[in-house]
VEXTORLO-760232 format. One record per residue (C-alpha): residue in one letter; x, y, z. Coordinates in steps of 0.25 Angstrom, whole numbers, plus 5000, padded with zeros to 4 digits. Each point is the difference from the previous one (the first is absolute). Layout:
aXYZ;...
END
This chain:
m536142535501;f499550114991;d499849954986;k500250124990;n499549924988;k498749975007;f499950155004;a500350044986;g499049914994;r498950045009;v500250154998;q500049984985;s498849915000;l499250105009;r500450124991;k499649934987;s498749955006;i499550145001;d500750044986;l501050095006;n501450034993;q501250025009;q500050154998;q498650015005;l500349915012;a501350085003;g499350135000;a498949955009;i500949965011;g501150104998;v501249934994;t500649994987;k499649914988;s501449945001;t499849965015;i498749934996;s500849934988;r501149965009;i499049945011;e499249934989;s501349944994;a500549965014;s501350084999;r499650095011;a499549985014;a498950095004;s500150095013;i498949985010;e499450134996;i499949954986;i499449875004;y499050075009;a499650104989;l499849884990;a499249925010;n499150135003;y499950034985;f499549864996;d499249985013;v500749875004;s500849965012;i501550015001;d500049865003;y499449964987;l500950104992;v501349945006;g499549864999;r499849965014;s498549984997;d499249964988;d498850085006;l499750134993;k499250065012;r500550115008;y499949985015;
END
């Protein structure tokens, strides 16, 4: 089952690891700052399009982002 809390934590951790604020990340993937805020607080599920955009932006696998794997590498 999809774990919104794990996903939220990974998005926030990846964003902070490159010293990006929510507004900058939102602009980079074409969503609003409030969307990023709600994703990071686990109060909103992300669409597959947003998950894909985040995985591409951070250059990680979707499996890592959604918690199916602890391996950061893209396949």
